[in-house]
N, C-alpha and C positions, 0 to 999 in steps of 0.2 A: 549446554544452554537449557535454560529453565524457562517453562511457560507457566505464567500464573494469570489469574483473573483479578481485575481491578474490583474492589467492593462497591464503588459508586458507578461503575459501568458493567451491569450483568451482561454476560455473553461476549464481552470484549477481552481477548486474551492479549497478553504483552509478552513478547519474547525477550527474554533478558541475557545479554551477553556482556557481562562485566559492568563497566561504568556506564555503557549506553543505555541499559535498561533503568538504571537509577536516574538518568538524565530525563528519559521519557516519563518515568514515574513522578519525577519531581515537577514536571510540566503539567501532568494531569492533576496532582495533587493542588498545585497553585490555581489552575483554572476551574477545578470541579466546583467550589462554592460559587464562583461568578457565574458559570455555566448554569447551574441549577436555579439560582436566583433569577437569572433572565428568563430560562425556560418557563419556570412557574408563573412569572407575571403575564406571559402570553399576549403582549402587545406586539405589533408588527416590527417596532423598531428593535425591541429587546429580542425577539426572535431571530432577527437579522444578526445581531450581536452575538448570539448564541451560536448561530450557524458559522459565523466567522471564527469563533473560538474552536468549534469542533472541527473546521475546515484546517485550521492551523495546526491542531494536535495531530491530525491525520498527516498533513504534510511533514512536520517534524519527524513524526515516526517513520515515513517513507524515506526522507532523507538519511536517517540514521540506519536503517536495516536494508534497504534495496541498493545494491550496487549499481552504478551508472553503466550503461552499455556503449560501447564504443566500436559499432560495426563498420566494416570496411564499406565504402561507397558501392561496391558491386555485390555485396552479400544480400541475400533474400532470407529473412527469419522464417518466412512461412514455408520454405523448400524443405521438404523432408526427405529421407530416405525413399520412402514409397514414391515420391515424385520421380526421383532418379531411376528407379526400377521401372516405372511405367514409361519413362522417356526412352529408356534403353530398349523396351519391347516395342515400342512404337517405331523407333529408328530401325530395328532389326526388321519388322514388317515392310518398311518402305525399301529396304535393301533387297528384298526377294523378287 
């Protein structure tokens, strides 16, 4: 996996994994000119449109790079090993 910066978006890094990175890069290249034109005009409507373009790019990138989670209905993502240890210690104290 290669991480690179996009010239038009300083500070934004794109992780590239095969054709996925090319797809994201193509979306960014296609929208960059429109985004900057709207951003520089600074009218309320144009800024709203620029925000929608940026939001769409972020969403597309997330869809491509972040796997969907399919948790069990009884699973608790916030429950850690530390919680288990503390629960066991509490149960031990109650049994005494």
